[in-house]
C-alpha positions as CSV (number, residue, x, y, z in Angstrom):
1,M,165.5,183.0,61.5
2,N,163.3,185.3,63.7
3,S,160.4,188.0,62.5
4,N,162.6,190.8,63.6
5,F,165.1,189.8,61.2
6,T,163.6,189.6,58.3
7,R,161.7,192.0,58.8
8,R,164.9,194.4,59.0
9,T,166.2,193.3,56.5
10,F,163.0,194.3,53.7
11,L,163.7,197.7,55.7
12,K,167.2,197.6,54.5
13,T,166.8,195.9,51.5
14,A,163.7,198.9,50.2
15,G,166.5,201.8,51.0
16,L,169.4,200.1,49.2
17,G,168.1,202.3,45.9
18,A,169.0,205.3,47.8
19,V,171.4,204.5,49.7
20,A,173.7,202.5,46.1
21,L,173.0,206.1,44.5
22,S,174.8,207.6,46.9
23,L,177.9,206.2,46.5
24,P,180.2,205.8,44.1
25,Q,180.1,202.3,42.5
26,F,183.1,199.5,41.8
27,E,183.7,199.7,38.3
28,F,182.7,195.4,37.9
29,C,179.0,196.2,40.0
30,K,178.6,198.8,37.0
31,K,179.0,196.4,34.9
32,T,176.7,193.7,36.2
33,G,173.7,196.2,38.3
34,Q,175.0,194.3,41.2
35,R,177.1,194.2,44.6
36,P,179.4,191.4,45.8
37,N,178.6,189.1,48.3
38,V,181.2,188.5,50.4
39,I,181.3,185.4,52.9
40,F,184.7,185.6,55.0
41,I,185.6,182.0,57.1
42,L,188.3,182.3,59.1
43,A,189.7,179.4,61.1
44,D,190.7,179.3,64.6
45,D,194.2,178.2,65.6
46,L,194.5,176.5,61.9
47,G,198.8,176.4,61.0
48,Y,199.8,177.8,57.6
49,G,200.9,173.7,57.3
50,E,197.6,172.1,58.1
51,L,196.1,172.0,54.1
52,G,196.6,170.0,51.1
53,C,197.2,173.4,49.3
54,Y,199.5,174.4,50.7
55,G,200.9,171.1,51.5
56,Q,200.1,169.0,54.1
57,E,200.0,165.1,52.9
58,K,198.2,164.2,56.4
59,I,195.3,166.2,56.9
60,R,192.7,166.2,53.8
61,T,191.0,169.5,52.6
62,P,189.5,169.1,49.2
63,N,187.5,172.0,49.6
64,I,189.3,174.8,50.8
65,D,191.8,172.8,48.2
66,K,189.3,173.8,45.8
67,L,188.8,176.9,46.3
68,A,192.5,177.8,46.1
69,V,192.2,175.8,42.2
70,Q,189.5,178.2,41.8
71,G,190.8,181.2,43.0
72,M,194.5,183.3,44.1
73,K,196.6,181.6,47.8
74,F,198.1,183.5,49.3
75,T,202.2,182.9,50.8
76,D,202.4,185.9,52.5
77,H,199.8,186.9,54.2
78,Y,199.7,187.5,57.8
79,S,196.7,187.5,60.9
80,G,196.5,189.9,63.1
81,S,197.9,188.7,66.3
82,P,199.4,185.2,67.5
83,V,196.3,185.0,69.4
84,C,192.8,185.5,69.2
85,A,191.0,188.1,70.2
86,P,193.2,191.1,69.0
87,S,193.2,189.3,65.2
88,R,189.7,189.6,65.1
89,C,189.8,193.0,66.4
90,V,192.1,193.6,64.0
91,L,190.6,192.2,61.4
92,L,187.0,194.2,62.0
93,T,189.0,197.0,62.7
94,G,192.1,197.3,59.9
95,K,194.5,198.7,62.8
96,H,197.2,196.5,64.3
97,T,198.0,196.0,67.1
98,G,200.1,199.2,67.4
99,H,196.3,200.9,67.7
100,S,193.8,198.8,68.9
101,Y,191.9,198.5,71.2
102,I,192.1,194.9,72.1
103,R,195.9,193.2,71.9
104,G,195.5,190.5,74.2
105,N,193.6,188.2,75.1
106,D,191.9,190.0,78.6
107,E,189.4,187.6,80.6
108,M,188.5,190.9,82.0
109,N,184.9,192.2,80.8
110,E,182.5,195.1,82.3
111,R,181.3,192.4,84.2
112,G,184.1,191.0,86.0
113,D,187.0,188.2,85.9
114,V,185.4,185.5,83.2
115,W,188.1,183.4,85.1
116,K,187.3,183.8,88.4
117,D,183.5,183.8,88.0
118,R,182.4,180.1,86.3
119,N,179.2,182.3,85.6
120,L,180.7,185.0,83.8
121,E,181.0,184.7,79.7
122,G,183.2,186.7,77.4
123,Q,186.3,188.3,77.2
124,R,187.3,192.7,77.2
125,P,184.1,194.6,74.9
126,L,184.6,196.2,72.0
127,L,183.9,199.8,72.9
128,P,180.6,201.3,72.1
129,N,180.6,202.8,68.3
130,T,183.6,200.5,66.8
131,Y,183.3,201.2,63.1
132,T,184.2,197.9,62.2
133,V,183.8,195.4,58.8
134,G,180.3,195.2,60.0
135,T,179.6,198.7,60.4
136,M,180.7,200.0,56.8
137,Y,178.9,197.3,55.2
138,Q,175.8,198.1,56.8
139,K,176.1,201.7,55.9
140,A,176.4,200.4,52.4
141,G,172.6,199.0,52.3
142,Y,174.3,195.7,53.4
143,T,172.4,192.6,55.9
144,T,175.3,191.7,57.5
145,G,175.8,188.1,59.4
146,A,178.3,186.5,62.0
147,V,177.7,183.0,62.8
148,G,180.9,181.5,65.0
149,K,183.3,182.0,67.9
150,W,183.0,186.3,68.7
151,G,185.6,186.3,71.8
152,L,185.3,190.3,71.5
153,G,183.1,190.7,74.2
154,G,180.1,188.9,76.0
155,P,176.2,189.0,76.9
156,G,174.8,192.4,77.3
157,D,177.9,194.2,77.0
158,S,179.0,196.2,74.4
159,G,181.6,194.1,72.4
160,E,178.1,192.3,71.5
161,P,178.2,191.1,67.8
162,N,174.5,193.3,67.3
163,K,176.3,195.8,68.5
164,Q,179.4,196.0,66.4
165,G,177.3,196.3,62.8
166,F,175.7,192.9,62.5
167,D,172.3,192.2,61.9
168,H,172.2,188.7,62.9
169,W,174.8,187.2,64.7
170,Y,174.9,183.3,66.3
171,G,177.4,181.2,67.7
172,Y,180.0,181.4,71.3
173,L,180.2,185.1,72.5
174,C,183.4,183.8,74.9
175,Q,186.2,182.2,73.9
176,R,186.5,180.0,77.0
177,V,183.1,178.6,76.6
178,A,184.1,177.4,72.9
179,H,186.8,175.1,74.2
180,N,183.7,172.6,74.3
181,Y,182.3,171.6,71.2
182,Y,179.1,170.5,73.3
183,P,178.3,173.5,74.6
184,T,174.6,174.3,76.9
185,H,173.8,177.2,75.0
186,L,175.2,179.5,72.4
187,W,174.4,182.6,71.5
188,R,171.4,184.1,68.5
189,N,170.8,188.1,68.7
190,G,171.2,188.6,72.4
191,K,169.2,185.5,73.2
192,K,170.3,182.3,74.9
193,H,169.9,179.2,72.4
194,I,169.7,176.2,74.6
195,L,171.6,172.8,73.1
196,E,168.8,170.1,74.1
197,G,171.1,167.5,75.2
198,N,174.3,168.6,76.2
199,E,174.7,168.5,79.7
200,Y,178.0,170.5,80.3
201,F,178.7,174.5,81.0
202,Y,182.5,173.2,80.3
203,P,185.2,174.6,81.1
204,H,183.5,176.6,83.7
205,Q,181.7,173.5,84.9
206,K,183.6,170.3,86.4
207,L,183.5,167.0,84.6
208,P,181.6,164.6,87.2
209,E,184.2,162.6,89.0
210,D,183.3,159.0,87.8
211,R,183.4,159.5,84.7
212,D,186.4,157.7,83.5
213,P,187.8,160.4,80.6
214,Y,190.0,157.2,78.8
215,D,187.3,154.9,78.0
216,K,185.9,155.6,74.9
217,A,181.5,154.7,75.2
218,S,182.0,157.9,78.5
219,Y,183.8,160.6,76.3
220,A,181.1,159.7,73.7
221,E,178.0,160.6,76.6
222,Y,179.8,163.2,78.2
223,S,180.4,164.7,75.0
224,G,177.1,165.7,74.2
225,K,174.3,165.7,71.4
226,Q,174.4,168.7,69.3
227,Y,178.0,169.3,67.8
228,S,178.1,173.4,67.9
229,M,180.0,173.8,64.5
230,D,177.0,171.7,62.9
231,M,174.7,174.0,64.6
232,M,176.0,177.0,63.7
233,V,176.5,175.9,59.8
234,D,173.2,174.7,59.2
235,E,172.4,178.7,60.7
236,T,175.1,180.1,58.0
237,L,173.2,177.8,55.3
238,G,169.7,179.8,56.2
239,F,171.2,182.7,56.1
240,I,172.2,183.0,52.7
241,R,169.2,181.3,51.8
242,N,167.2,184.3,53.7
243,N,169.0,186.6,52.4
244,R,169.8,185.5,48.6
245,R,167.9,188.8,47.1
246,N,169.7,190.9,49.4
247,P,173.7,191.7,48.7
248,F,174.9,190.1,51.8
249,F,178.0,190.5,54.0
250,L,178.9,187.2,55.7
251,Y,181.6,187.1,58.5
252,L,182.5,182.9,59.8
253,P,184.6,183.0,62.6
254,F,184.8,178.9,63.0
255,P,185.8,177.6,66.2
256,V,187.5,174.6,64.3
257,P,190.2,173.1,65.0
258,H,191.1,175.4,68.2
259,V,191.1,172.6,70.8
260,A,189.0,170.9,73.0
261,I,189.5,168.1,70.3
262,Q,186.0,166.6,69.9
263,V,184.2,165.6,66.8
264,P,181.7,163.8,65.5
265,E,182.2,159.9,65.2
266,D,180.9,159.5,61.8
267,S,184.1,162.3,60.6
268,L,186.4,160.6,64.0
269,K,185.7,157.5,62.0
270,E,187.6,158.7,58.6
271,Y,190.7,158.2,60.4
272,E,190.2,155.6,62.8
273,G,194.0,154.0,62.6
274,A,195.5,156.1,60.8
275,F,197.9,157.2,62.6
276,P,199.6,156.1,66.0
277,E,198.1,157.5,69.4
278,T,198.7,158.3,72.6
279,P,195.5,158.7,74.7
280,Y,194.7,162.5,75.8
281,K,194.7,163.1,79.1
282,G,193.1,165.9,79.5
283,E,195.6,168.2,81.4
284,K,195.4,172.3,80.8
285,G,191.7,172.3,81.1
286,Y,190.7,171.1,77.8
287,L,188.2,167.9,77.6
288,P,190.3,164.7,77.6
289,H,190.1,162.6,73.9
290,P,191.2,159.2,73.3
291,A,192.4,159.3,69.5
292,P,193.6,163.1,69.5
293,R,196.0,163.0,66.3
294,A,192.4,161.2,64.4
295,G,190.2,163.4,66.2
296,Y,192.2,166.6,65.5
297,A,192.2,166.0,61.7
298,A,189.2,164.7,61.5
299,M,187.9,168.1,62.9
300,I,189.4,170.3,60.0
301,T,188.4,167.7,57.1
302,R,184.2,167.9,58.7
303,M,185.0,171.5,58.8
304,D,186.1,171.0,55.0
305,R,183.0,169.2,54.2
306,E,180.8,171.6,55.8
307,I,183.0,174.6,53.7
308,G,182.0,172.6,50.7
309,R,178.4,173.0,51.8
310,I,178.6,176.4,52.2
311,M,179.8,176.4,48.6
312,A,177.0,174.1,46.7
313,L,174.4,176.2,48.3
314,L,175.8,179.3,47.1
315,T,176.1,177.3,43.5
316,E,172.1,176.2,43.4
317,L,171.0,179.5,44.1
318,G,172.7,181.3,41.5
319,L,175.4,183.5,43.6
320,D,178.4,181.8,43.1
321,K,179.8,184.0,40.9
322,N,178.6,187.2,42.4
323,T,180.1,186.3,46.0
324,L,183.5,186.7,46.8
325,V,185.2,184.1,49.4
326,I,187.7,184.6,51.8
327,F,189.4,181.9,53.8
328,S,191.7,182.5,56.6
329,S,193.2,181.5,60.0
330,D,193.1,184.0,63.2
331,N,196.6,183.0,63.8
332,G,199.5,180.1,64.2
333,P,198.6,176.5,64.9
334,T,198.6,175.9,68.9
335,F,200.9,173.8,71.3
336,N,198.1,172.6,73.9
337,G,194.9,170.4,74.4
338,G,196.5,167.4,73.5
339,T,197.2,168.7,69.4
340,D,200.1,167.6,67.9
341,S,201.8,170.3,65.5
342,D,204.9,168.6,64.9
343,F,203.1,165.2,63.6
344,F,201.2,167.1,61.3
345,K,204.0,169.6,60.5
346,S,201.5,171.9,61.5
347,A,203.0,175.4,61.2
348,G,205.1,173.7,57.6
349,S,209.1,175.1,57.6
350,L,208.0,178.2,59.9
351,R,209.2,179.1,63.5
352,G,207.0,178.9,66.0
353,L,203.4,178.7,67.2
354,K,200.5,180.3,68.6
355,T,201.6,182.8,71.0
356,T,204.8,183.5,69.2
357,L,205.2,186.8,66.6
358,Y,207.6,184.6,65.2
359,E,206.7,183.2,61.0
360,G,204.8,180.2,62.7
361,G,202.1,182.2,64.6
362,I,201.1,185.6,62.6
363,R,202.1,183.5,58.9
364,V,198.4,182.2,58.3
365,P,196.9,180.8,55.1
366,M,194.3,183.3,53.0
367,I,192.5,182.3,49.5
368,A,189.9,184.5,48.5
369,R,187.7,183.2,45.4
370,W,185.6,185.1,43.1
371,P,184.4,184.4,39.9
372,G,185.7,186.3,36.5
373,K,187.7,188.1,39.0
374,I,190.5,186.4,40.2
375,E,192.4,184.9,38.3
376,P,192.1,180.4,38.5
377,G,194.8,179.0,39.8
378,S,197.0,182.2,40.5
379,E,199.0,183.2,44.0
380,S,200.8,186.5,45.0
381,D,203.2,186.6,47.6
382,H,202.0,189.9,47.9
383,I,203.2,191.0,51.7
384,S,199.4,191.3,53.0
385,A,197.5,191.5,56.5
386,F,194.8,191.4,58.2
387,W,194.7,194.8,58.6
388,D,194.1,195.4,54.7
389,F,190.6,193.7,54.3
390,L,188.5,196.7,55.3
391,P,189.9,199.2,52.9
392,T,189.8,196.4,50.2
393,F,186.8,196.0,51.4
394,A,185.8,199.4,51.3
395,E,187.2,200.3,47.7
396,I,184.9,196.9,46.4
397,L,182.1,199.2,47.6
398,G,183.6,202.6,45.7
399,I,183.4,204.4,49.7
400,E,186.3,205.4,51.5
401,P,187.1,203.9,54.3
402,P,188.1,205.8,57.9
403,K,191.5,207.9,57.6
404,D,193.1,206.3,61.2
405,I,193.4,202.7,59.8
406,D,196.2,201.2,59.0
407,G,195.4,198.7,56.5
408,V,195.6,198.5,52.5
409,S,193.5,198.1,49.8
410,L,194.6,194.8,48.5
411,L,192.0,194.8,45.2
412,S,194.4,195.4,42.5
413,T,196.3,192.2,43.4
414,L,192.5,190.2,44.0
415,L,192.3,191.3,40.3
416,G,195.4,190.3,38.9
417,K,196.8,193.1,38.6
418,P,200.0,193.5,41.0
419,E,201.5,196.5,38.9
420,K,199.0,198.5,40.4
421,Q,199.3,197.3,44.3
422,K,200.3,199.9,47.1
423,K,202.6,198.1,49.2
424,H,202.8,198.7,52.7
425,D,205.7,200.7,54.1
426,Y,205.8,197.9,57.3
427,L,203.9,195.4,59.2
428,Y,203.6,195.6,63.1
429,W,203.0,193.5,65.5
430,E,203.0,193.5,69.1
431,Y,202.1,191.1,71.8
432,T,202.8,191.0,75.5
433,G,206.0,192.4,75.5
434,R,207.0,191.5,72.3
435,Q,208.0,193.2,69.4
436,A,207.9,191.9,65.6
437,V,208.1,194.1,62.3
438,R,208.4,193.0,58.3
439,L,210.3,195.5,56.5
440,G,210.4,193.6,52.6
441,D,212.0,190.1,53.2
442,W,213.5,191.1,56.9
443,K,211.7,189.9,59.7
444,A,212.9,191.0,63.3
445,Y,212.0,190.4,66.6
446,R,212.4,191.6,69.9
447,R,211.7,189.9,73.3
448,G,210.7,193.2,75.8
449,V,211.5,196.8,74.7
450,S,215.0,196.8,76.1
451,G,215.2,193.5,74.6
452,D,218.2,192.9,71.3
453,I,216.6,193.4,68.2
454,Q,216.9,189.7,66.0
455,L,216.9,190.2,62.4
456,Y,216.3,186.7,59.8
457,N,216.1,187.2,56.1
458,L,213.3,185.6,55.2
459,R,213.9,184.8,51.4
460,E,217.0,183.3,52.7
461,D,215.9,181.8,56.2
462,I,211.8,181.4,56.1
463,G,212.2,179.3,58.7
464,E,214.2,182.4,61.2
465,Q,216.7,180.2,62.6
466,H,219.7,182.5,61.7
467,D,219.9,186.0,63.3
468,V,222.2,188.3,61.1
469,A,220.9,191.7,63.2
470,S,225.0,191.9,64.0
471,Q,225.9,191.8,60.0
472,N,223.0,194.6,58.8
473,P,223.2,197.2,62.0
474,D,221.8,200.0,59.5
475,I,218.7,198.0,59.5
476,V,218.4,196.7,63.3
477,S,218.4,200.3,63.7
478,R,215.6,201.3,60.9
479,I,213.4,199.0,62.7
480,E,214.5,199.7,66.2
481,E,212.5,203.6,65.0
482,I,209.5,201.5,63.8
483,M,208.7,199.2,67.1
484,K,208.5,202.9,68.9
485,S,206.9,205.0,66.3
486,A,204.2,202.8,65.1
487,R,202.4,202.3,68.6
488,T,199.9,204.2,70.4
489,R,200.2,203.5,74.1
490,S,197.3,201.4,75.6
491,E,196.1,201.3,79.2
492,F,195.0,198.0,79.1
493,F,197.8,196.2,76.9
494,P,201.1,197.9,78.0
495,L,205.0,196.9,76.6
496,V,206.3,196.7,79.8
497,R,204.3,195.7,83.1
498,K,204.4,197.3,85.9
499,K,205.5,194.6,88.7
500,K,203.2,193.7,91.4
501,K,204.1,195.3,95.1
502,K,204.4,192.5,97.7
503,S,202.7,192.5,99.8
């Protein structure tokens, strides 16, 4: 951590008493005299069925499963979007994709098209002065940190984490650069952190043609020496140690298990020979891998191991009981880069994968652990989504959230008081011309604003196999109105895209 960060932390801590006195306090904070730390761990492309506590049988996740044993598991929780950037925007701003600024993975940033210029990094940035979860915690006197994959703005853009409510940032700014777990550099508070021994700025830089991508030794050679996930966890542990005497909010959007499939040899050995394998050849811009199934499972298990290290540090520092830990995933499992979602049953019994608005693309695991507040081993089928986190944190802080958000606080559910829990009238998503609505047990999907609405009863048909729209015209009509009214027009992410004129 740099000296400026330490000094800022000190100044904020010195002013914390005045801030605290000006805010109404959450009842548990009154009793303890403390304000809870929050750690939000966000996996990348982790499917609903890829954790042991959600039914996974091939991939080992003992530490995350332990979180579920010690806390609450949600069965009907949803991400903000079926892809990375908009899902993160929804999480941070409390606005679903009918109202959020970022509604897709847009490669155009303030400096040009990232994919056309291999020297550029970043995606479309958040606007200046966006009110984020980080902003809210900063104003409440907390020290805020973010470590992982950002995807909401590149170097120098308005969307940089340090300009969006985070005192400390470390990781990938650009989602494309995050396709390589051995990058030439990561970013720390606006400055490049060069990773010595990592040779390739992939996928922006092509691999040498003389490298055999299917040879194990060659694979290890071009992978590099410094694994980004390990670097991020070391940074996370440092942040927690440096702020153990300050209330902190820590956002950890880890890149695992998003492809490329890359993992250090010691983790790969844990799954050596465990599955039948066909080497992945590296099509579609992702690095090859000689044992993709083992590699994929090893990535998740290594992340799980690192989460165990984080939890152990909280206990060591005496922060365990005063820290709310939440774990989730930004969307459903992917279908490319050598992954095998069918083999691992990554989406469980759900239909669809990443990029789709069927359940497999947006229903995600969510676990919350808070000793003394959340009942161990509890489970909730409360229908919730990423846009609920900002108002949840606001209620814990005892402050009013912005009026223009779409979320509903989950605090009553977390505290085991479902009878007091306010429920959504509906949940809404849109992505690249598609729309989806959850209305109680009903789930609707439409491809294109003029397309037919498909309707499924999730209580009877969680796999969305039987379209019952024709038998329920009143429900379809009601959902059609929601699809019209639940959104505002977006200049950059229209539901209907204009066809390009032929030259």
